[in-house]
Backbone bond lengths (Angstrom), bond angles and torsions (degrees), N, CA, C in turn:
res aa  C-N    CA-C-N  psi(-1)  N-CA   C-N-CA  omega(-1)  CA-C   N-CA-C  phi
1 A - - - 1.442 - - 1.529 110.78 -
2 L 1.362 115.02 -37.97 1.459 118.59 -177.67 1.528 111.22 -64.03
3 Q 1.345 116.80 -40.00 1.456 120.33 -173.91 1.526 113.07 -67.39
4 V 1.320 118.08 -21.01 1.455 119.93 179.79 1.526 111.11 -104.13
5 S 1.330 117.96 3.13 1.452 120.56 -178.84 1.518 110.29 -76.62
6 E 1.329 115.73 159.40 1.462 121.04 178.63 1.533 110.94 -65.73
7 E 1.345 116.52 -35.67 1.472 120.12 -179.53 1.525 110.41 -62.93
8 F 1.333 117.03 -43.70 1.461 120.65 -179.91 1.533 110.55 -65.21
9 A 1.325 116.60 -40.81 1.459 120.74 -179.66 1.521 111.16 -63.69
10 S 1.332 116.55 -38.92 1.462 118.93 179.90 1.524 111.12 -69.15
11 L 1.340 117.49 -37.87 1.465 120.27 177.56 1.520 110.85 -65.20
12 R 1.322 116.45 -40.51 1.469 120.45 -179.44 1.524 110.83 -65.38
13 D 1.332 117.56 -36.15 1.459 120.86 -178.55 1.525 113.18 -73.28
14 Q 1.354 116.92 -16.81 1.457 118.68 -178.42 1.533 111.79 -70.25
15 K 1.346 117.15 -29.32 1.464 123.04 176.30 1.535 111.59 49.96
16 R 1.327 114.77 53.15 1.448 119.32 178.35 1.529 110.69 -71.33
17 P 1.330 117.82 146.23 1.469 119.45 179.27 1.518 110.75 -66.77
18 P 1.347 118.54 153.33 1.462 121.41 -179.53 1.523 111.56 -66.50
19 L 1.334 114.72 153.32 1.457 119.96 177.29 1.525 111.19 -73.77
20 F 1.329 115.61 162.17 1.468 122.50 172.91 1.522 112.93 59.19
21 L 1.313 116.42 44.57 1.461 119.75 178.65 1.523 111.50 -61.34
22 A 1.338 117.36 -28.10 1.464 120.23 -177.23 1.513 112.25 -64.33
23 N 1.346 117.33 -23.09 1.461 119.87 -177.47 1.524 112.99 -93.63
24 R 1.311 117.63 -1.20 1.465 119.84 179.38 1.517 110.21 -75.64
25 R 1.329 115.43 141.51 1.458 120.05 178.95 1.529 109.97 -71.77
26 P 1.322 117.68 136.26 1.468 119.16 178.77 1.522 110.89 -66.85
27 T 1.322 115.34 147.29 1.459 119.14 178.32 1.524 109.58 -76.17
28 L 1.328 115.19 152.54 1.462 120.01 179.98 1.528 110.39 -70.02
29 T 1.305 115.15 140.12 1.460 119.89 173.66 1.519 109.61 -78.27
30 Q 1.308 116.58 168.82 1.461 120.77 176.96 1.523 110.36 -62.02
31 E 1.331 116.42 -37.97 1.463 120.18 177.89 1.525 110.58 -62.89
32 G 1.347 116.86 -42.29 1.455 120.26 178.82 1.520 111.75 -63.51
33 C 1.325 117.12 -41.50 1.467 120.63 177.86 1.523 111.37 -62.79
34 T 1.337 116.49 -38.92 1.464 120.67 179.22 1.518 110.90 -64.07
35 R 1.324 116.87 -42.26 1.456 120.72 -179.37 1.524 111.50 -67.38
36 I 1.342 116.72 -38.25 1.459 120.07 176.79 1.527 110.46 -64.91
37 S 1.319 117.01 -38.95 1.467 120.73 178.13 1.528 111.00 -63.23
38 K 1.342 116.88 -39.44 1.460 120.51 178.68 1.526 110.61 -65.52
39 L 1.346 116.82 -40.82 1.458 120.41 178.30 1.511 111.43 -64.92
40 E 1.341 117.06 -43.40 1.456 120.36 179.51 1.527 110.81 -63.48
41 A 1.332 117.83 -36.17 1.463 120.51 177.65 1.530 110.79 -63.48
42 R 1.331 117.13 -39.35 1.468 120.67 177.77 1.530 110.84 -66.87
43 L 1.331 116.17 -41.20 1.458 119.67 178.54 1.524 111.00 -63.62
44 E 1.334 116.51 -41.82 1.462 120.08 -179.78 1.531 110.68 -64.18
45 R 1.321 116.74 -36.47 1.462 119.70 177.18 1.526 110.72 -63.37
46 L 1.326 117.07 -40.95 1.462 121.17 178.30 1.526 110.96 -66.79
47 R 1.339 117.01 -40.77 1.467 119.88 178.30 1.526 110.46 -60.07
48 N 1.314 116.53 -46.40 1.464 120.37 -179.68 1.528 110.96 -63.31
49 E 1.317 115.96 -38.40 1.462 120.61 -179.46 1.527 111.84 -61.69
50 H 1.347 115.98 -34.19 1.463 120.41 -176.28 1.524 113.16 -104.16
51 G 1.326 117.73 8.23 1.460 120.89 172.48 1.510 116.09 83.19
52 W 1.331 118.26 18.05 1.461 120.54 178.78 1.531 110.32 -86.90
53 E 1.340 116.21 122.77 1.459 121.96 178.04 1.513 108.70 -125.80
54 S 1.324 116.69 133.78 1.456 121.67 -177.18 1.521 111.46 -60.87
55 G 1.348 116.51 131.13 1.451 121.58 177.92 1.504 115.36 80.12
56 K 1.341 118.03 2.68 1.459 121.91 179.90 1.526 110.03 -114.68
57 P 1.340 117.44 157.55 1.461 119.76 -178.73 1.520 112.42 -57.91
58 A 1.317 115.30 156.21 1.462 120.35 178.04 1.522 109.98 -59.70
59 P 1.330 118.44 143.75 1.476 120.75 179.70 1.519 110.99 -62.81
60 R 1.324 115.79 158.52 1.465 121.08 -176.61 1.520 112.85 -61.78
61 A 1.317 116.08 -29.51 1.466 119.55 -178.05 1.521 112.45 -74.58
62 A 1.337 118.21 -11.77 1.461 120.88 -178.67 1.518 110.34 -64.28
63 M 1.326 116.26 142.78 1.457 122.27 -178.68 1.529 110.25 -76.75
64 P 1.352 118.48 128.10 1.467 119.78 175.41 1.530 110.62 -63.65
65 L 1.330 116.60 135.06 1.458 121.95 177.04 1.526 107.62 -127.46
66 P 1.365 116.47 82.27 1.474 120.37 -178.04 1.529 110.80 -80.81
67 L 1.313 117.36 100.11 1.460 121.96 -176.65 1.520 110.58 -70.41
68 P 1.337 117.94 144.00 1.473 121.45 -171.88 1.519 114.94 -79.86
69 A 1.335 118.22 0.43 1.465 120.55 -176.65 1.515 109.59 -144.14
70 P 1.331 118.07 157.74 1.467 120.11 174.79 1.518 110.80 -69.42
71 S 1.314 116.64 162.06 1.459 120.61 179.74 1.525 110.28 -69.71
72 P 1.341 117.69 125.14 1.468 120.37 178.03 1.514 113.34 -87.49
73 E 1.335 117.43 8.28 1.460 121.25 -176.00 1.519 110.66 -57.57
74 G 1.334 116.74 131.49 1.449 121.49 179.46 1.514 114.22 89.30
75 S 1.340 117.93 1.90 1.460 120.62 179.81 1.530 110.75 -64.70
76 A 1.336 115.90 140.93 1.464 120.40 178.52 1.516 112.27 -83.24
77 D 1.331 117.11 -7.30 1.467 121.87 -179.55 1.522 108.50 -104.69
78 P 1.343 118.96 100.63 1.470 120.04 -175.78 1.525 113.48 -64.14
79 E 1.333 118.91 -32.57 1.460 120.89 179.17 1.525 111.08 -67.13
80 W 1.341 116.31 -44.37 1.460 118.84 178.21 1.522 110.53 -65.60
81 R 1.320 116.32 -39.99 1.462 118.62 179.74 1.523 110.67 -63.06
82 M 1.360 117.63 -40.37 1.451 120.03 179.99 1.524 110.58 -64.53
83 R 1.342 117.97 -42.27 1.471 120.08 178.43 1.519 110.67 -60.81
84 S 1.313 116.01 -44.26 1.459 120.17 -179.89 1.524 111.18 -66.28
85 A 1.351 116.34 -43.18 1.466 120.06 -179.44 1.528 111.00 -64.74
86 R 1.337 117.13 -38.21 1.470 119.72 178.22 1.530 110.52 -65.52
87 G 1.345 116.29 -36.29 1.459 118.80 175.53 1.519 111.72 -63.05
88 I 1.333 116.99 -41.20 1.466 121.36 177.65 1.525 110.18 -65.11
89 L 1.335 116.97 -41.64 1.466 121.03 178.13 1.519 110.90 -62.35
90 G 1.351 116.99 -47.48 1.463 120.21 -179.67 1.515 112.50 -60.16
91 F 1.338 116.73 -43.45 1.458 120.93 179.04 1.529 110.75 -65.29
92 S 1.326 116.76 -45.78 1.468 120.67 -178.77 1.521 110.92 -63.41
93 F 1.323 116.82 -40.67 1.461 121.11 179.23 1.528 110.77 -60.95
94 E 1.329 116.88 -47.09 1.469 120.18 -178.66 1.520 111.65 -65.21
95 Q 1.327 117.07 -35.74 1.463 120.51 -177.77 1.520 112.83 -73.84
96 T 1.332 118.00 -25.61 1.462 120.14 -170.62 1.523 114.44 -121.88
97 R 1.330 118.90 -1.43 1.463 121.01 -172.86 1.522 113.05 -62.51
98 G 1.324 118.30 -28.29 1.462 120.98 -178.66 1.515 113.95 -94.57
99 M 1.321 117.94 4.84 1.456 120.51 -176.14 1.521 111.30 -81.15
100 T 1.316 114.85 146.53 1.461 120.64 177.11 1.524 110.30 -80.23
101 G 1.334 115.87 166.87 1.450 119.91 176.67 1.520 112.01 -59.58
102 R 1.325 116.51 -36.65 1.464 120.88 178.64 1.525 111.15 -62.99
103 Q 1.339 116.76 -38.49 1.462 120.12 178.37 1.525 111.31 -68.88
104 W 1.321 117.45 -33.80 1.461 119.93 175.04 1.527 110.05 -64.83
105 Q 1.307 117.35 -34.86 1.464 120.02 178.47 1.531 110.74 -65.79
106 T 1.337 117.19 -34.32 1.460 120.51 175.53 1.519 110.37 -62.11
107 G 1.340 115.85 -35.39 1.459 120.78 168.63 1.515 115.46 91.35
108 F 1.338 114.25 -177.88 1.458 122.32 -174.68 1.525 111.02 -127.41
109 R 1.323 114.40 148.82 1.462 121.93 172.99 1.526 106.16 -108.57
110 V 1.321 116.13 101.49 1.464 122.28 -170.68 1.523 110.84 -82.91
111 D 1.346 114.69 141.03 1.458 120.79 177.60 1.524 108.13 -145.59
112 F 1.340 117.52 122.97 1.457 121.94 177.42 1.525 109.84 -89.13
113 A 1.332 117.20 137.48 1.460 121.48 -179.74 1.524 110.73 -60.09
114 G 1.343 115.51 132.49 1.461 120.39 176.43 1.509 114.62 78.24
115 Q 1.315 117.88 3.77 1.457 121.05 -179.75 1.520 108.80 -127.15
116 E 1.318 115.57 104.76 1.453 119.25 -179.88 1.514 109.99 -73.88
117 G 1.302 114.92 142.93 1.465 118.97 178.99 1.507 110.70 173.02
118 L 1.319 115.68 157.29 1.453 122.82 177.86 1.515 108.20 -103.03
119 D 1.331 116.25 125.85 1.461 119.20 -176.27 1.524 110.51 -76.92
120 D 1.336 114.88 89.83 1.466 120.08 174.97 1.528 110.09 -104.52
121 G 1.316 115.54 21.70 1.460 121.63 178.62 1.516 113.19 122.90
122 G 1.343 117.46 -33.10 1.453 121.07 -177.18 1.523 112.79 -67.07
123 L 1.328 117.51 -42.17 1.463 120.46 -179.90 1.524 110.90 -68.94
124 T 1.318 116.45 -36.85 1.470 119.60 176.40 1.517 110.51 -63.09
125 K 1.331 117.67 -42.12 1.465 121.15 178.87 1.527 110.56 -63.30
126 A 1.338 117.39 -40.44 1.466 120.19 178.09 1.525 110.41 -64.56
127 W 1.324 117.16 -40.60 1.473 121.63 177.45 1.523 110.77 -62.34
128 V 1.321 117.12 -45.18 1.466 121.15 179.30 1.526 110.43 -61.26
129 N 1.326 117.90 -41.83 1.465 121.07 179.79 1.522 111.67 -61.79
130 E 1.349 116.64 -41.57 1.464 119.37 -178.33 1.528 111.68 -71.82
131 I 1.323 117.57 -37.07 1.465 120.10 176.39 1.527 109.53 -64.11
132 G 1.341 117.20 -42.73 1.450 120.15 177.96 1.523 111.95 -61.30
133 F 1.331 116.42 -40.77 1.464 120.37 178.17 1.530 110.67 -64.77
134 A 1.326 117.43 -40.51 1.461 120.84 179.80 1.527 111.62 -66.28
135 L 1.329 117.12 -35.80 1.457 120.97 -178.05 1.525 112.16 -75.39
136 W 1.341 116.97 -44.54 1.468 120.35 -168.58 1.523 114.01 -121.73
137 G 1.342 117.67 10.62 1.458 120.08 -178.77 1.509 113.92 -75.42
138 D 1.329 117.51 -17.96 1.464 121.99 174.70 1.528 107.75 -151.28
139 G 1.315 117.43 -169.10 1.462 121.05 -175.95 1.507 114.65 -99.01
140 A 1.338 118.56 21.18 1.458 120.37 -176.77 1.526 113.15 -72.94
141 L 1.324 117.55 -36.11 1.467 121.32 -174.49 1.521 113.10 -108.61
142 F 1.312 117.85 -24.55 1.464 123.63 176.75 1.527 108.17 -132.88
143 D 1.322 116.12 150.66 1.462 120.62 173.18 1.527 109.12 -80.41
144 I 1.319 116.36 129.54 1.456 121.29 -178.13 1.523 109.40 -92.80
145 K 1.317 115.84 120.01 1.461 123.38 179.42 1.528 108.90 -122.09
146 P 1.343 117.72 163.30 1.471 118.97 177.71 1.532 112.96 -58.02
147 Q 1.351 117.12 -30.77 1.466 120.57 -178.76 1.527 112.40 -81.46
148 G 1.336 117.66 -10.22 1.455 121.13 -177.09 1.516 110.54 134.88
149 S 1.328 116.38 -172.12 1.462 121.84 -178.14 1.522 110.75 -85.22
150 F 1.339 115.81 133.43 1.464 123.12 178.92 1.525 109.65 -113.68
151 F 1.331 116.13 158.99 1.453 120.31 171.33 1.526 109.92 -61.60
152 K 1.327 116.12 153.62 1.458 120.55 172.42 1.530 109.41 -66.14
153 P 1.333 118.16 156.63 1.474 120.10 178.48 1.532 111.82 -58.52
154 D 1.329 116.45 159.50 1.462 121.84 -176.30 1.518 112.57 -58.06
155 E 1.337 117.27 -31.53 1.465 118.78 -178.32 1.527 113.13 -70.68
156 V 1.342 117.15 -14.54 1.469 120.68 175.19 1.528 107.17 -86.69
157 E 1.323 116.60 91.39 1.469 121.34 -173.85 1.515 112.90 -87.73
158 T 1.338 117.79 -23.16 1.465 120.50 -179.79 1.521 110.01 -130.48
159 L 1.317 114.73 150.38 1.465 122.94 175.86 1.523 107.51 -131.26
160 E 1.322 116.71 160.37 1.458 120.49 -179.76 1.519 110.82 -103.93
161 L 1.337 114.04 130.27 1.460 121.10 173.52 1.513 107.82 -118.84
162 D 1.324 116.20 109.33 1.465 121.21 179.82 1.530 111.03 54.31
163 G 1.344 115.65 40.56 1.453 121.00 177.16 1.522 115.12 84.79
164 V 1.331 118.07 -0.28 1.463 121.97 -178.26 1.529 108.91 -110.42
165 P 1.340 119.32 125.55 1.468 120.43 179.18 1.526 111.38 -73.09
166 V 1.312 116.03 136.39 1.470 121.97 176.43 1.525 107.75 -134.12
167 L 1.332 115.89 154.40 1.455 119.78 177.05 1.532 109.37 -67.01
168 S 1.320 115.99 132.92 1.463 119.39 -179.30 1.525 111.12 -61.43
169 S 1.346 116.94 -36.85 1.464 119.69 -179.59 1.527 110.81 -63.26
170 E 1.348 117.54 -37.31 1.463 120.35 178.89 1.520 111.18 -68.47
171 L 1.332 116.08 -41.33 1.463 118.97 179.13 1.520 110.98 -64.09
172 Y 1.330 117.26 -40.02 1.459 119.78 -178.13 1.526 111.32 -69.66
173 R 1.342 117.50 -36.86 1.474 119.07 174.93 1.529 110.17 -64.60
174 W 1.325 115.65 -41.03 1.469 119.49 178.08 1.518 110.50 -62.94
175 T 1.324 117.23 -38.83 1.466 121.46 178.36 1.525 110.77 -58.52
176 G 1.340 116.85 -40.25 1.455 119.99 177.22 1.515 111.87 -60.12
177 R 1.334 117.12 -42.29 1.469 119.72 178.59 1.519 111.07 -69.02
178 F 1.319 116.57 -36.37 1.461 119.39 178.36 1.534 110.91 -62.73
179 V 1.329 117.40 -45.70 1.464 120.77 179.72 1.533 110.00 -61.83
180 A 1.338 116.54 -41.83 1.466 120.00 177.86 1.524 110.85 -63.00
181 Y 1.335 116.75 -38.63 1.468 119.97 -179.84 1.525 110.79 -67.44
182 A 1.342 116.97 -36.90 1.458 119.75 177.23 1.529 110.76 -60.73
183 L 1.338 116.88 -41.65 1.463 120.21 175.73 1.521 110.81 -64.39
184 Y 1.315 115.58 -43.06 1.469 122.34 -179.32 1.529 110.29 -58.30
185 Q 1.343 116.92 -37.64 1.463 121.48 -178.17 1.527 113.33 -93.70
186 R 1.334 117.15 11.73 1.467 122.70 178.10 1.531 112.10 59.60
187 C 1.314 117.15 36.37 1.461 121.36 -178.46 1.527 110.93 -98.07
188 L 1.322 116.13 136.77 1.451 121.17 170.87 1.523 108.03 -86.10
189 V 1.318 116.95 130.90 1.461 120.97 -179.36 1.519 108.65 -137.52
190 D 1.319 115.94 143.49 1.461 120.91 178.66 1.525 108.90 -77.51
191 C 1.325 115.72 73.02 1.467 122.20 -178.00 1.525 108.82 -82.97
192 R 1.321 116.57 110.45 1.457 120.90 -174.30 1.526 112.95 -97.75
193 L 1.328 117.17 11.91 1.459 119.55 177.76 1.523 110.51 -60.63
194 C 1.329 116.95 138.12 1.455 119.32 172.91 1.521 108.92 -68.62
195 A 1.306 116.79 161.70 1.470 121.05 -175.86 1.525 111.46 -58.87
196 W 1.330 117.68 -37.60 1.469 120.54 -178.04 1.530 110.30 -64.80
197 C 1.333 118.30 -45.22 1.468 121.25 179.67 1.523 110.85 -63.91
198 F 1.321 115.97 -42.13 1.461 120.08 179.67 1.525 110.21 -59.59
199 R 1.315 115.67 -43.09 1.466 120.97 -179.18 1.533 110.98 -66.40
200 M 1.339 116.67 -40.48 1.460 120.40 178.94 1.518 111.52 -63.30
201 L 1.319 117.50 -42.44 1.461 120.65 178.76 1.522 110.95 -64.20
202 Q 1.321 116.18 -41.77 1.466 120.49 179.83 1.522 111.13 -60.98
203 R 1.328 116.32 -47.18 1.458 119.70 -176.46 1.525 111.58 -71.44
204 S 1.329 117.40 -36.80 1.456 120.08 178.23 1.513 111.16 -61.98
205 A 1.346 116.66 -45.08 1.459 120.56 179.22 1.520 111.41 -65.03
206 A 1.332 116.75 -40.58 1.467 120.57 -179.26 1.521 111.10 -65.19
207 Q 1.323 117.67 -41.92 1.459 121.17 -179.56 1.523 111.47 -66.36
208 R 1.339 116.55 -40.01 1.469 120.06 178.96 1.519 110.73 -66.98
209 Q 1.335 117.08 -33.76 1.461 119.92 178.71 1.521 111.14 -71.37
210 Q 1.324 116.55 -39.01 1.453 120.42 -177.30 1.529 111.68 -73.95
211 H 1.344 116.90 -38.88 1.463 121.73 -177.61 1.522 109.34 -136.46
212 P 1.349 118.72 72.33 1.458 120.97 -174.12 1.516 114.38 -64.99
213 A 1.316 119.09 -25.05 1.464 120.58 -175.88 1.518 112.45 -115.37
214 C 1.315 116.92 17.27 1.465 120.11 -175.55 1.522 110.06 -136.63
215 R 1.328 115.52 138.90 1.458 120.11 179.26 1.529 112.01 -80.13
216 V 1.324 117.87 -17.56 1.458 120.85 -179.92 1.524 108.21 -83.25
217 V 1.292 116.83 122.36 1.459 121.01 -175.86 1.517 109.40 -121.47
218 P 1.332 117.68 159.53 1.464 120.22 -179.88 1.526 111.38 -63.52
219 D 1.312 115.68 154.81 1.459 121.77 178.23 1.513 108.32 -94.67
220 W 1.343 115.74 94.03 1.455 120.90 178.09 1.518 107.78 -97.96
221 P 1.327 119.49 109.99 1.468 121.31 -177.39 1.529 112.15 -58.64
222 E 1.334 115.74 152.12 1.464 121.77 178.45 1.530 109.67 -79.79
223 T 1.314 115.80 59.50 1.458 122.29 179.99 1.521 108.66 -138.40
224 A 1.335 115.54 169.41 1.467 119.23 176.78 1.522 110.82 -59.70
225 E 1.344 116.40 -38.72 1.467 119.82 178.84 1.523 111.18 -65.22
226 G 1.353 115.18 -37.58 1.465 119.01 177.80 1.514 112.33 -63.78
227 E 1.335 116.51 -39.08 1.446 120.19 177.59 1.533 110.76 -64.81
228 D 1.329 116.96 -41.18 1.460 119.75 178.40 1.531 110.87 -64.32
229 T 1.348 117.09 -39.71 1.460 120.35 177.77 1.526 110.52 -62.49
230 M 1.317 116.74 -41.26 1.462 120.10 179.02 1.526 110.64 -60.76
231 L 1.334 117.14 -45.75 1.463 120.60 179.56 1.531 111.42 -63.03
232 D 1.335 116.19 -39.97 1.470 120.05 178.46 1.536 111.04 -64.44
233 D 1.343 117.07 -41.25 1.459 121.08 -179.84 1.523 111.73 -63.52
234 L 1.343 116.10 -32.55 1.458 120.51 -176.51 1.518 112.84 -91.85
235 A 1.315 116.94 -5.14 1.488 119.56 -177.01 1.525 110.57 -68.65
């Protein structure tokens, strides 16, 4: 009855702007869309190089990653899910912490304990979701701020993963590779890193790849052109 009333019709015709415009995400510029397209083209080239095809099983060269627990995704108990997700994070970190960027490109064939299935992308997406939940589901590993998740202060040198202490710097470098792998595998993840942290991880990984044994790194300006130069140097 309300939708056909004169009062409702008059309100609809007013076409008032939505509230809280300040909190809306800005739309991408044409330049931003172009840069994203260039990045996706590079990622697709890497996928083809290593045999990754959307909707098909992981290539034979992919490293098996047999997780020690079933996927807790969709659990109604957030505490149990966090414990399980932290266990998956701790296991994944130990299995992959020494791998090179090239080995990450070769990828993983994910398998959850007690859950039969062929990893044609779905198991990888479930793994990415649980790792993201373990990293950013509370404030244990990152400081939660209104702008997003920040690194812990410098004096916090170690963090606990499933009861095992690890260097915070190692975990944060690993997080950068994990986020890159999620993009590589076309996975959506609730990545709560603030823009500054995301940028720091990207540049740290790029510099280590370009000059792994040298402290002198290229001078990539903090501009769109600098980002394009970095991608070109690493291509």
